[in-house]
TORTORDREN-287618 format. One record per residue: residue in one letter; z, x, y of N, C-alpha, C, O in turn; residue number from 1. Coordinates in steps of 0.2 Angstrom, whole numbers, plus 5000, padded with zeros to 4 digits. Example, Ala and Ser with C-alpha at 12.3 -4.5 7.8 and 13.67 -1.06 7.14 Angstrom:
2
(rec 'A'; (5039; 5066; 4972); (5039; 5062; 4978); (5039; 5066; 4984); (5042; 5071; 4983); 1)
(rec 'S'; (5035; 5064; 4989); (5036; 5068; 4995); (5039; 5064; 5000); (5040; 5067; 5006); 2)
END
This chain:
99
(rec 'X'; (5029; 5018; 4910); (5024; 5023; 4908); (5023; 5028; 4913); (5023; 5028; 4919); 1)
(rec 'X'; (5023; 5034; 4910); (5022; 5040; 4914); (5016; 5044; 4911); (5016; 5045; 4905); 2)
(rec 'X'; (5011; 5045; 4914); (5005; 5048; 4912); (5002; 5054; 4917); (5002; 5053; 4923); 3)
(rec 'X'; (5000; 5060; 4914); (4998; 5065; 4918); (4990; 5066; 4916); (4989; 5067; 4910); 4)
(rec 'X'; (4986; 5066; 4921); (4979; 5067; 4920); (4977; 5074; 4924); (4979; 5075; 4929); 5)
(rec 'X'; (4973; 5078; 4921); (4971; 5084; 4924); (4965; 5083; 4929); (4962; 5077; 4929); 6)
(rec 'X'; (4965; 5087; 4934); (4959; 5086; 4939); (4952; 5088; 4936); (4952; 5091; 4931); 7)
(rec 'X'; (4947; 5086; 4939); (4941; 5088; 4938); (4940; 5096; 4939); (4944; 5098; 4943); 8)
(rec 'X'; (4936; 5099; 4935); (4936; 5106; 4935); (4935; 5109; 4942); (4938; 5114; 4944); 9)
(rec 'X'; (4930; 5105; 4946); (4929; 5107; 4953); (4935; 5107; 4958); (4935; 5110; 4963); 10)
(rec 'X'; (4940; 5103; 4956); (4946; 5102; 4960); (4952; 5106; 4958); (4957; 5106; 4961); 11)
(rec 'X'; (4951; 5110; 4952); (4957; 5113; 4949); (4961; 5118; 4954); (4967; 5119; 4953); 12)
(rec 'X'; (4957; 5121; 4959); (4961; 5125; 4963); (4965; 5121; 4969); (4969; 5124; 4972); 13)
(rec 'X'; (4963; 5115; 4969); (4966; 5111; 4975); (4971; 5106; 4972); (4976; 5105; 4975); 14)
(rec 'X'; (4970; 5104; 4966); (4974; 5099; 4963); (4977; 5101; 4956); (4973; 5103; 4952); 15)
(rec 'X'; (4983; 5100; 4955); (4986; 5102; 4948); (4985; 5097; 4943); (4984; 5098; 4938); 16)
(rec 'X'; (4986; 5091; 4946); (4985; 5085; 4941); (4987; 5078; 4945); (4989; 5078; 4951); 17)
(rec 'X'; (4986; 5073; 4941); (4987; 5066; 4944); (4993; 5063; 4939); (4992; 5063; 4933); 18)
(rec 'X'; (4999; 5062; 4942); (5004; 5059; 4939); (5005; 5051; 4940); (5006; 5049; 4946); 19)
(rec 'X'; (5004; 5047; 4935); (5004; 5040; 4936); (5011; 5038; 4933); (5013; 5040; 4928); 20)
(rec 'X'; (5014; 5033; 4937); (5020; 5030; 4936); (5020; 5023; 4936); (5017; 5020; 4941); 21)
(rec 'X'; (5021; 5020; 4931); (5020; 5012; 4930); (5026; 5009; 4927); (5029; 5011; 4922); 22)
(rec 'X'; (5029; 5004; 4930); (5034; 4999; 4927); (5032; 4992; 4929); (5036; 4989; 4933); 23)
(rec 'X'; (5026; 4990; 4927); (5024; 4983; 4928); (5029; 4978; 4926); (5030; 4973; 4930); 24)
(rec 'X'; (5031; 4978; 4920); (5036; 4973; 4917); (5043; 4973; 4920); (5047; 4969; 4920); 25)
(rec 'X'; (5045; 4979; 4924); (5051; 4980; 4927); (5057; 4982; 4922); (5063; 4980; 4923); 26)
(rec 'X'; (5055; 4985; 4917); (5060; 4988; 4912); (5065; 4992; 4915); (5071; 4993; 4913); 27)
(rec 'X'; (5063; 4996; 4920); (5068; 5000; 4924); (5070; 4998; 4931); (5072; 5002; 4935); 28)
(rec 'X'; (5068; 4992; 4932); (5070; 4989; 4939); (5077; 4990; 4941); (5081; 4988; 4937); 29)
(rec 'X'; (5078; 4992; 4947); (5084; 4993; 4950); (5088; 5000; 4947); (5093; 5002; 4950); 30)
(rec 'X'; (5084; 5003; 4943); (5087; 5010; 4940); (5085; 5015; 4945); (5080; 5016; 4948); 31)
(rec 'X'; (5090; 5020; 4947); (5089; 5026; 4951); (5085; 5031; 4947); (5087; 5033; 4941); 32)
(rec 'X'; (5079; 5033; 4949); (5075; 5038; 4946); (5076; 5045; 4950); (5075; 5045; 4956); 33)
(rec 'X'; (5077; 5050; 4946); (5078; 5057; 4950); (5072; 5061; 4948); (5071; 5062; 4942); 34)
(rec 'X'; (5070; 5065; 4952); (5064; 5069; 4951); (5067; 5076; 4953); (5071; 5077; 4958); 35)
(rec 'X'; (5064; 5081; 4950); (5066; 5088; 4951); (5061; 5092; 4955); (5055; 5089; 4956); 36)
(rec 'X'; (5063; 5097; 4959); (5058; 5101; 4963); (5052; 5103; 4958); (5053; 5105; 4953); 37)
(rec 'X'; (5046; 5103; 4961); (5040; 5106; 4958); (5037; 5110; 4963); (5037; 5109; 4969); 38)
(rec 'X'; (5033; 5115; 4961); (5029; 5120; 4966); (5023; 5117; 4968); (5018; 5121; 4969); 39)
(rec 'X'; (5023; 5111; 4970); (5017; 5107; 4972); (5019; 5103; 4978); (5024; 5101; 4979); 40)
(rec 'X'; (5014; 5101; 4982); (5014; 5096; 4987); (5012; 5089; 4984); (5007; 5089; 4980); 41)
(rec 'X'; (5015; 5084; 4986); (5014; 5077; 4983); (5010; 5073; 4988); (5013; 5072; 4994); 42)
(rec 'X'; (5005; 5070; 4986); (5002; 5064; 4990); (5003; 5058; 4986); (5000; 5058; 4980); 43)
(rec 'X'; (5007; 5054; 4988); (5009; 5048; 4984); (5005; 5042; 4986); (5004; 5040; 4992); 44)
(rec 'X'; (5002; 5038; 4982); (4998; 5032; 4983); (5000; 5026; 4979); (5000; 5026; 4973); 45)
(rec 'X'; (5003; 5021; 4982); (5006; 5015; 4979); (5000; 5010; 4978); (4996; 5009; 4982); 46)
(rec 'X'; (5000; 5008; 4971); (4994; 5004; 4969); (4998; 4997; 4968); (4995; 4992; 4969); 47)
(rec 'X'; (5004; 4997; 4966); (5008; 4991; 4965); (5013; 4990; 4970); (5012; 4992; 4976); 48)
(rec 'X'; (5018; 4987; 4969); (5024; 4985; 4973); (5027; 4992; 4975); (5029; 4996; 4971); 49)
(rec 'X'; (5028; 4993; 4982); (5031; 5000; 4984); (5038; 5001; 4981); (5042; 4996; 4981); 50)
(rec 'X'; (5040; 5007; 4979); (5046; 5008; 4976); (5051; 5009; 4983); (5048; 5010; 4988); 51)
(rec 'X'; (5057; 5010; 4981); (5062; 5011; 4987); (5065; 5018; 4986); (5066; 5021; 4981); 52)
(rec 'X'; (5066; 5021; 4992); (5070; 5028; 4992); (5077; 5026; 4990); (5079; 5021; 4990); 53)
(rec 'X'; (5081; 5032; 4989); (5088; 5031; 4988); (5092; 5027; 4993); (5097; 5023; 4991); 54)
(rec 'X'; (5090; 5028; 4999); (5093; 5024; 5005); (5091; 5017; 5005); (5093; 5013; 5010); 55)
(rec 'X'; (5086; 5015; 5001); (5084; 5008; 5001); (5078; 5006; 5005); (5075; 5001; 5005); 56)
(rec 'X'; (5076; 5011; 5009); (5069; 5011; 5013); (5063; 5011; 5008); (5063; 5015; 5004); 57)
(rec 'X'; (5059; 5006; 5009); (5053; 5006; 5005); (5048; 5012; 5007); (5048; 5014; 5013); 58)
(rec 'X'; (5045; 5015; 5002); (5040; 5020; 5004); (5034; 5017; 5006); (5032; 5012; 5004); 59)
(rec 'X'; (5030; 5021; 5010); (5024; 5019; 5013); (5018; 5018; 5007); (5019; 5021; 5002); 60)
(rec 'X'; (5013; 5014; 5008); (5008; 5014; 5003); (5005; 5021; 5001); (5003; 5022; 4996); 61)
(rec 'X'; (5004; 5025; 5006); (5001; 5031; 5006); (5006; 5036; 5010); (5007; 5035; 5015); 62)
(rec 'X'; (5008; 5042; 5006); (5012; 5046; 5010); (5011; 5053; 5007); (5011; 5055; 5001); 63)
(rec 'X'; (5011; 5058; 5012); (5010; 5065; 5010); (5018; 5068; 5011); (5021; 5068; 5016); 64)
(rec 'X'; (5020; 5069; 5005); (5027; 5071; 5004); (5028; 5078; 5005); (5034; 5081; 5006); 65)
(rec 'X'; (5023; 5082; 5005); (5024; 5089; 5006); (5026; 5093; 5000); (5027; 5090; 4995); 66)
(rec 'X'; (5028; 5099; 5001); (5031; 5103; 4995); (5037; 5100; 4993); (5041; 5099; 4997); 67)
(rec 'X'; (5038; 5100; 4986); (5044; 5097; 4983); (5049; 5102; 4982); (5049; 5104; 4976); 68)
(rec 'X'; (5053; 5104; 4987); (5057; 5109; 4986); (5065; 5107; 4984); (5069; 5111; 4984); 69)
(rec 'X'; (5066; 5100; 4984); (5072; 5098; 4983); (5072; 5092; 4978); (5066; 5089; 4977); 70)
(rec 'X'; (5077; 5090; 4975); (5078; 5084; 4971); (5076; 5078; 4975); (5078; 5077; 4981); 71)
(rec 'X'; (5073; 5073; 4973); (5072; 5066; 4976); (5075; 5061; 4971); (5074; 5061; 4965); 72)
(rec 'X'; (5077; 5055; 4974); (5079; 5049; 4971); (5075; 5043; 4973); (5074; 5043; 4980); 73)
(rec 'X'; (5073; 5039; 4969); (5070; 5033; 4971); (5072; 5027; 4966); (5074; 5029; 4960); 74)
(rec 'X'; (5070; 5021; 4968); (5072; 5015; 4964); (5066; 5012; 4961); (5061; 5010; 4966); 75)
(rec 'X'; (5065; 5011; 4955); (5059; 5007; 4952); (5060; 4999; 4953); (5066; 4997; 4953); 76)
(rec 'X'; (5055; 4996; 4953); (5055; 4988; 4953); (5050; 4986; 4948); (5046; 4990; 4946); 77)
(rec 'X'; (5050; 4979; 4947); (5045; 4976; 4943); (5038; 4977; 4947); (5039; 4977; 4954); 78)
(rec 'X'; (5033; 4978; 4944); (5026; 4979; 4948); (5026; 4986; 4951); (5021; 4987; 4955); 79)
(rec 'X'; (5030; 4991; 4949); (5030; 4997; 4952); (5024; 5001; 4948); (5023; 5001; 4942); 80)
(rec 'X'; (5019; 5004; 4952); (5013; 5007; 4950); (5011; 5012; 4955); (5008; 5009; 4960); 81)
(rec 'X'; (5011; 5018; 4954); (5009; 5023; 4959); (5006; 5029; 4956); (5008; 5031; 4950); 82)
(rec 'X'; (5002; 5033; 4960); (5000; 5039; 4957); (5002; 5045; 4962); (5002; 5044; 4968); 83)
(rec 'X'; (5004; 5050; 4959); (5006; 5056; 4964); (5001; 5061; 4962); (5000; 5064; 4957); 84)
(rec 'X'; (4997; 5063; 4968); (4992; 5068; 4967); (4996; 5075; 4968); (4998; 5076; 4974); 85)
(rec 'X'; (4996; 5079; 4963); (5000; 5085; 4964); (4995; 5091; 4967); (4991; 5093; 4963); 86)
(rec 'X'; (4996; 5092; 4973); (4992; 5097; 4976); (4995; 5104; 4976); (5001; 5105; 4976); 87)
(rec 'X'; (4990; 5109; 4974); (4993; 5116; 4975); (4994; 5118; 4982); (4992; 5114; 4986); 88)
(rec 'X'; (4997; 5123; 4983); (4998; 5125; 4990); (4991; 5126; 4993); (4990; 5125; 4999); 89)
(rec 'X'; (4986; 5129; 4990); (4979; 5130; 4992); (4976; 5123; 4994); (4973; 5123; 4999); 90)
(rec 'X'; (4978; 5118; 4990); (4975; 5112; 4991); (4978; 5108; 4997); (4975; 5105; 5001); 91)
(rec 'X'; (4985; 5109; 4998); (4988; 5107; 5004); (4985; 5110; 5010); (4984; 5106; 5015); 92)
(rec 'X'; (4985; 5116; 5010); (4982; 5120; 5016); (4975; 5118; 5017); (4973; 5117; 5023); 93)
(rec 'X'; (4971; 5117; 5012); (4964; 5115; 5013); (4963; 5108; 5015); (4958; 5107; 5020); 94)
(rec 'X'; (4966; 5104; 5012); (4965; 5096; 5013); (4969; 5094; 5019); (4967; 5089; 5023); 95)
(rec 'X'; (4974; 5097; 5021); (4979; 5095; 5027); (4980; 5101; 5031); (4986; 5102; 5032); 96)
(rec 'X'; (4975; 5104; 5033); (4976; 5110; 5037); (4980; 5109; 5044); (4983; 5114; 5046); 97)
(rec 'X'; (4980; 5103; 5047); (4984; 5102; 5053); (4991; 5100; 5052); (4994; 5098; 5057); 98)
(rec 'X'; (4993; 5100; 5046); (5000; 5097; 5045); (5005; 5103; 5045); (5011; 5103; 5045); 99)
END
C-alpha cells in the first residue's frame, strides 16, 4: 500500500506531505524498489520491520535522508511499514538547522 497524506495547514511551509509505505503481508518481499529524485528532504520513520538498502544494510528506525537528488533502491520485506516525512527545503533548514 502507498498512501500520501497532506500536512496540517500550519505545517504546509515545512512539510510537503507524509508518504506511507506498507507491505505487511509481504506481497513485494525481496523485490527491489526504486525511487526517483524529488525536490524534498526525507525524514524516514520505520514503524514495522526495517527495509534494506540495495547493498543489504538495514535502514535505521529513524533516518534523515536529506535532499533526494538521486535515485535510491531498497528492498521490501514482510512487515515493512514506514512513513516518509517529505520536508520542504524551508522545513529542512528550520527543523534541522545544524545539519
